[in-house]
C-alpha positions in Angstrom: 54.1 65.0 -15.9 53.7 60.9 -14.6 54.4 62.3 -10.8 52.0 65.0 -11.0 49.3 64.0 -13.6 49.1 60.4 -14.4 49.8 58.8 -11.2 47.2 61.0 -9.9 44.5 59.8 -11.9 45.6 56.4 -11.6 44.7 56.1 -7.9 41.8 57.9 -8.3 40.4 55.9 -11.0 41.7 52.9 -8.8 39.8 53.9 -5.6 36.3 54.8 -7.6 36.4 51.2 -8.4 36.7 49.4 -5.0 35.0 49.6 -1.4 36.8 49.9 1.9 35.0 48.7 5.5 36.5 48.1 8.5 35.7 44.4 9.7 33.5 44.2 12.7 32.7 41.8 15.7 30.1 41.9 18.2 31.5 41.9 21.4 30.6 41.7 25.3 31.4 44.6 27.2 30.7 45.5 30.8 29.8 48.7 31.8 30.0 50.3 35.3 28.0 52.7 36.5 26.9 54.3 40.3 24.2 52.1 39.7 26.0 48.9 39.7 27.5 46.8 36.3 25.7 45.8 33.3 26.7 43.9 30.1 26.0 45.8 26.9 26.4 43.7 23.6 27.8 46.0 20.7 30.0 46.3 17.7 34.1 47.8 17.3 36.4 46.7 14.9 38.8 43.8 14.6 42.6 44.9 15.6 45.2 43.0 13.7 48.3 42.1 15.0 49.8 45.6 14.4 47.2 47.3 16.6 45.4 48.7 13.9 42.0 48.0 11.9 41.4 45.2 10.2 39.6 46.9 7.0 37.9 44.6 4.1 38.2 45.9 1.0 36.2 44.6 -2.8 36.2 45.4 -6.3 32.9 47.4 -6.9 33.5 48.1 -10.8 31.4 50.5 -11.7 29.0 50.7 -9.0 29.9 54.2 -7.5 29.9 55.9 -11.1 26.3 54.5 -11.2 25.2 56.0 -7.9 26.9 59.8 -9.0 24.7 59.5 -12.4 21.7 58.7 -10.2 21.6 55.4 -12.9 21.4 53.1 -9.7 18.1 51.4 -9.6 18.2 50.0 -6.0 18.1 52.6 -2.8 20.9 54.9 -3.4 23.7 54.8 -0.8 21.3 54.0 2.2 23.6 52.0 5.2 23.2 48.0 3.8 24.2 49.2 0.5 27.6 48.7 -1.3 29.1 51.7 0.8 31.0 50.5 3.9 29.2 51.8 7.3 32.5 54.4 8.0 32.9 55.5 4.6 29.5 56.0 3.6 27.5 58.0 6.6 24.8 60.3 5.9 22.2 58.9 4.1 21.3 60.5 0.6 18.1 60.6 -1.4 17.1 57.9 -3.5 18.5 57.6 -7.4 15.6 60.4 -8.8 16.8 63.0 -6.9 20.1 61.6 -7.3 20.2 62.5 -11.3 18.5 65.5 -11.2 21.3 66.5 -8.4 24.0 65.9 -11.6 22.1 66.7 -14.0 21.4 69.9 -12.4 25.2 70.4 -11.2 26.3 69.0 -15.1 24.0 71.6 -16.8 25.1 74.6 -14.8 28.5 73.9 -15.6 28.7 73.6 -19.0 26.4 76.6 -18.9 29.4 78.6 -16.8 32.1 77.1 -19.4 30.6 78.3 -21.9 28.9 81.4 -21.3 32.3 83.0 -20.0 34.5 81.8 -22.7 33.6 84.4 -25.3 33.7 87.3 -23.1 37.0 86.0 -21.4 38.1 86.2 -25.2 36.7 89.5 -26.3 37.7 91.2 -23.1 40.9 90.1 -22.8 42.2 91.1 -26.4 40.2 94.2 -26.0 41.8 94.8 -22.9 45.5 93.7 -24.3 44.6 96.4 -27.6 44.2 99.0 -25.3 47.0 98.6 -23.5 49.0 98.3 -26.3 48.0 101.8 -27.5 49.1 103.3 -24.5 52.5 104.9 -23.9 55.6 103.7 -22.6 55.4 105.9 -19.4 51.6 104.6 -18.4 51.7 101.2 -19.5 53.7 99.6 -16.6 50.6 101.1 -14.5 47.8 99.9 -16.5 49.8 96.4 -16.8 49.5 96.1 -13.2 45.7 97.1 -12.4 44.7 94.7 -15.2 46.4 91.5 -13.3 44.9 92.2 -10.2 41.8 90.4 -10.0 44.0 87.3 -11.7 46.9 87.8 -8.8 43.9 87.5 -6.1 43.3 84.3 -4.4 40.0 82.8 -6.3 38.8 82.3 -2.3 39.0 86.1 -1.6 38.4 87.3 -5.0 34.6 85.9 -4.5 34.5 87.0 -1.3 34.8 90.7 -2.9 32.1 90.0 -4.8 29.9 88.6 -2.1 30.6 91.4 0.1 29.5 93.7 -3.1 26.3 92.5 -3.3 24.7 91.4 -0.4 22.3 92.7 0.9 23.7 95.6 2.8 26.6 95.4 -0.1 27.8 99.1 -1.6 26.5 97.9 -4.9 22.6 97.0 -3.6 23.1 100.6 -1.8 23.3 102.9 -4.8 20.9 100.6 -6.9 18.5 101.5 -3.5 19.2 105.1 -4.5 17.6 104.2 -8.0 14.4 102.9 -6.3 15.7 99.5 -7.5 15.8 96.8 -4.9 17.5 93.1 -5.8 18.7 90.6 -3.2 21.3 89.1 -5.0 22.0 86.5 -3.1 17.9 85.3 -2.2 17.6 84.4 -5.4 18.7 81.6 -8.2 19.3 83.7 -11.2 21.3 86.5 -9.6 23.5 83.9 -7.2 24.7 82.3 -10.9 25.1 85.6 -12.5 27.3 86.4 -10.1 29.0 83.6 -10.1 29.8 84.2 -14.1 30.6 87.6 -13.7 33.0 86.4 -11.1 34.4 83.7 -13.7 35.1 86.9 -16.3 36.6 89.3 -14.0 39.1 86.5 -12.4 40.1 85.2 -15.9 40.3 88.2 -18.4 43.6 89.5 -16.9 45.4 86.1 -17.7 43.9 86.4 -20.9 44.9 89.9 -21.4 48.7 88.9 -20.3 48.9 86.4 -23.5 47.8 88.2 -25.9 49.4 91.4 -24.9 52.5 89.1 -25.1 51.5 87.7 -28.3 50.8 91.6 -29.4 54.4 92.1 -29.2 55.4 89.4 -31.5 53.0 90.1 -34.4 55.2 91.6 -37.7 55.7 95.2 -38.2 56.9 94.7 -41.5 53.2 93.3 -42.6 51.5 95.8 -40.7 53.0 98.6 -42.5 52.9 96.8 -45.8 49.3 96.2 -45.1 48.8 100.1 -44.3 51.1 100.9 -47.6 48.3 99.2 -49.8 45.7 100.9 -48.2 44.4 98.7 -45.5 43.0 100.5 -42.5 43.2 99.8 -39.0 40.2 97.2 -38.8 41.1 95.6 -41.9 45.3 95.1 -40.3 43.5 94.1 -37.2 41.0 91.1 -38.8 43.9 90.0 -41.9 47.2 90.8 -40.0 47.0 90.5 -35.9 44.0 88.2 -35.6 45.3 85.2 -37.7 49.2 86.2 -36.1 47.1 85.4 -32.9 44.9 82.3 -33.7 47.3 79.7 -31.6 46.8 82.2 -28.9 43.3 82.1 -29.0 43.3 78.2 -28.8 45.4 78.3 -26.1 43.7 80.6 -23.8 40.6 78.6 -24.6 41.9 75.3 -23.4 43.1 76.8 -20.3 39.7 78.3 -19.7 38.1 75.3 -20.6 39.7 73.6 -17.9 39.6 75.8 -15.3 35.6 76.9 -16.0 35.1 73.1 -15.7 36.0 72.7 -12.8 34.6 75.7 -11.2 34.4 75.4 -7.0 34.9 78.3 -5.7 32.8 81.0 -6.2 30.0 78.1 -5.9 31.3 77.5 -2.2 31.2 81.1 -1.8 28.6 83.0 -3.2 26.0 80.2 -2.9 27.4 76.7 -0.5 25.1 74.9 -3.1 22.0 76.5 -2.0 20.5 78.1 -5.7 23.0 75.9 -7.9 26.0 73.6 -8.2 28.5 72.1 -10.3 30.4 68.8 -10.8 33.4 69.9 -8.6 31.3 70.9 -6.2 29.4 67.7 -6.3 32.3 65.7 -5.2 33.0 68.4 -2.5 29.8 67.3 -1.0 30.3 63.7 -1.3 33.5 63.4 0.6 32.4 65.8 2.9 29.1 65.2 4.1 28.6 62.0 2.8 31.8 61.1 3.9 32.9 58.5 1.0 35.9 58.7 -0.3 35.4 55.9 -2.9 32.2 58.0 -4.5 33.9 61.1 -4.4 36.7 59.1 -6.7 34.6 58.1 -9.3 32.5 62.1 -9.2 35.9 63.1 -9.7 37.2 60.7 -12.2 33.8 62.0 -14.2 34.9 65.6 -13.8 38.1 64.7 -15.8 36.1 63.1 -18.3 34.2 65.9 -18.8 36.6 68.2 -19.3 38.7 65.8 -21.8 35.1 65.6 -24.0 35.5 69.4 -23.8 38.9 69.6 -25.1 39.2 67.1 -27.7 37.7 69.2 -31.0 40.6 72.0 -30.0 43.2 69.3 -29.4 42.8 67.2 -32.6 42.3 70.7 -34.1 45.6 71.7 -32.6 47.3 68.2 -33.6 45.7 68.6 -37.8 48.0 72.3 -37.6 51.3 71.0 -36.1 51.1 68.2 -38.7 50.4 70.5 -42.0 53.1 73.2 -40.1 55.4 70.0 -40.5 
């Protein structure tokens, strides 16, 4: 836990409060050409005794956090700001637009998280109940088929959804046979809907296998006693099965909240950030486009903090239940 979780988080936070830039010096070099030689004044990195470029690092506190959140009243990350020249390559928009970008990314991330969670729980549980009623002969086949979306790599799964719904894909073709013409990749609402559908499709198998395993441990004596007392199938489900599986519902919710808040693959594959972004995609954009690992580390810390905030209510409830059980 210390090696794989605590240490990377500590290093990420350490990078988020620092800023490093190469130490530059002004030199005059002689350039030769077919037309003669000339002296040119330019900049180059100062080299140390070991032959490596010297870097100047300083503590910047919460400066990069303010930039990610769009709270910086200055000129953003323009050249000459605290972002080092080698770590802040591309100039970005001013603070109001940056605030809008982060707010939009956070809004969609939360919407995606809370929109997919109920469907993941309900569909996963319904699928587990259905497979549990299937005969032993066909049950392995149904289980294997149900787990396929979860086994597929997220990028491959997102590509499959994209190919199905692209303009010349299978779904638009069938809809056109009924006179419906819809360009799924060309509109913001439809692209976001596809991301949500992908999230449900990809995670439901995980919920299914957890609930299916839980159904195997439901006390048969309690179910039989409830049946003898006159309880119908619905009442046995509500008063016997669901209370027994309540810890599993909390567990699946915890895992899905952590994964959903870090939604990334479908955003990259389906929209490339054109119609919507997520907080994880914003970190990727800062690291790739702005070439600023320190600011990207601040965005990563904010993402981790958001996950912690989402998990606090469930963790507190679980802790209280464990104390009562002890």
